[in-house]
C-alpha positions in Angstrom: 18.5 3.9 45.7 19.4 4.5 42.0 16.5 4.6 39.4 17.1 2.9 36.1 14.4 3.2 33.5 14.5 0.9 30.6 12.5 0.2 27.4 13.0 -2.4 24.8 10.7 -4.6 22.7 8.8 -7.3 24.4 10.9 -9.8 22.5 14.1 -8.3 23.6 12.9 -7.9 27.2 12.0 -11.6 27.4 15.2 -12.7 25.8 17.2 -10.6 28.5 14.8 -11.8 31.3 14.8 -8.2 32.6 11.4 -8.9 34.7 13.2 -11.9 36.3 16.0 -9.7 37.6 14.2 -7.0 39.4 14.9 -8.4 42.8 18.5 -9.0 42.0 18.9 -5.2 40.8 16.9 -3.9 44.0 19.4 -5.9 46.4 22.1 -4.3 44.5 20.6 -0.7 45.2 19.0 -0.4 41.9 15.2 0.2 41.1 14.6 -1.2 37.6 11.3 0.5 36.0 10.0 -0.4 32.8 9.3 2.9 30.8 5.8 3.3 29.3 6.2 5.1 26.0 2.5 6.1 25.9 3.1 8.4 29.1 5.5 11.3 29.7 8.8 10.4 31.0 8.6 13.2 33.4 5.6 11.6 35.2 7.6 8.4 35.5 11.1 9.7 36.6 13.3 11.0 37.9 15.8 8.4 36.3 19.4 8.3 37.1 20.0 6.2 34.0 17.9 5.2 31.0 18.6 1.9 29.2 17.0 1.4 25.9 16.5 -0.1 22.4 14.8 2.9 20.7 16.3 2.1 17.2 13.2 0.8 15.5 11.3 3.7 16.9 13.9 6.2 15.8 13.9 4.8 12.4 10.1 5.2 12.2 10.2 8.7 13.5 12.9 9.5 10.6 10.3 8.1 8.0 7.6 10.4 9.2 5.3 8.3 11.4 3.6 10.5 13.7 3.3 8.3 16.7 6.9 7.6 16.9 8.0 11.1 16.2 6.0 12.2 19.3 7.8 9.4 21.4 11.2 10.4 20.2 10.3 14.1 21.0 9.2 13.2 24.5 12.4 11.3 25.1 14.5 14.0 23.7 12.7 16.6 25.9 13.3 14.5 29.2 17.1 14.1 28.1 17.3 17.8 27.6 15.6 18.7 30.8 17.6 15.9 32.7 21.5 16.3 31.6 22.4 14.4 34.7 20.6 11.3 33.5 22.9 9.0 31.8 21.7 7.5 28.6 23.1 4.3 27.5 23.3 4.6 23.7 22.7 8.3 23.0 20.2 8.9 20.4 22.6 11.1 18.4 25.0 8.1 18.3 22.2 6.0 17.0 21.3 8.6 14.3 24.7 8.7 13.1 24.8 4.8 12.7 21.7 4.8 10.9 23.1 7.3 8.3 25.0 5.2 5.9 26.6 8.1 4.2 28.1 9.6 7.7 29.3 6.1 8.5 31.1 6.0 5.3 32.7 9.4 5.8 33.8 8.3 9.3 35.4 5.3 8.2 37.0 7.0 5.3 38.5 9.7 7.5 39.8 7.1 9.9 41.4 5.4 7.1 42.9 8.6 5.9 44.5 9.1 9.2 46.2 5.7 9.1 47.9 5.4 5.7 49.0 1.9 6.6 45.5 0.9 7.1 44.3 -2.6 5.6 40.5 -1.5 5.5 39.2 -1.5 2.0 36.3 1.1 1.5 34.3 0.8 -1.6 33.5 3.9 -3.5 30.2 5.3 -2.6 27.6 7.8 -3.8 24.2 8.7 -2.5 21.7 8.6 -5.4 18.7 10.9 -4.4 17.1 11.2 -7.8 15.1 9.0 -10.2 17.0 10.7 -13.2 19.2 8.3 -14.9 21.4 10.7 -16.5 22.0 12.5 -13.0 22.7 9.3 -11.4 25.2 8.0 -14.0 26.9 11.4 -13.7 27.0 11.0 -9.9 28.3 7.4 -10.1 31.2 8.4 -12.8 32.1 11.4 -10.5 32.4 9.2 -7.4 34.4 6.6 -9.6 31.9 3.8 -8.6 32.8 0.7 -10.8 30.7 -2.1 -11.5 29.9 -4.8 -10.5 28.8 -3.1 -7.4 
């Protein structure tokens, strides 16, 4: 029997009725186990696959929230120690989606590869300073036009 660990918010879990489908999965040869993020994944596994909605946790971890950083570290350790485990929606992919600058550059690269593209990408600059003159200079160098 294959073991699938899953985690998502209670709201999402109820919406998808995961708990109501445990028998359906079991009849198909899949043991569906809800992951407890307060415990080590090693103690809950092994998992053949992990299905998750860790985006909110990942955002909080990136913002410096200690509890969420610990959870993400535990998840990444499990993933690194078990390369055979299939991860639906890998964390690195989520990180790329959360990074607007990287998304902008990916779309721009795709657009540049297809000169006949009909995709419009507005100019973009990452303003990381509170210095008005520095930000004004960055906006002019990136050719950002108003209204934004």
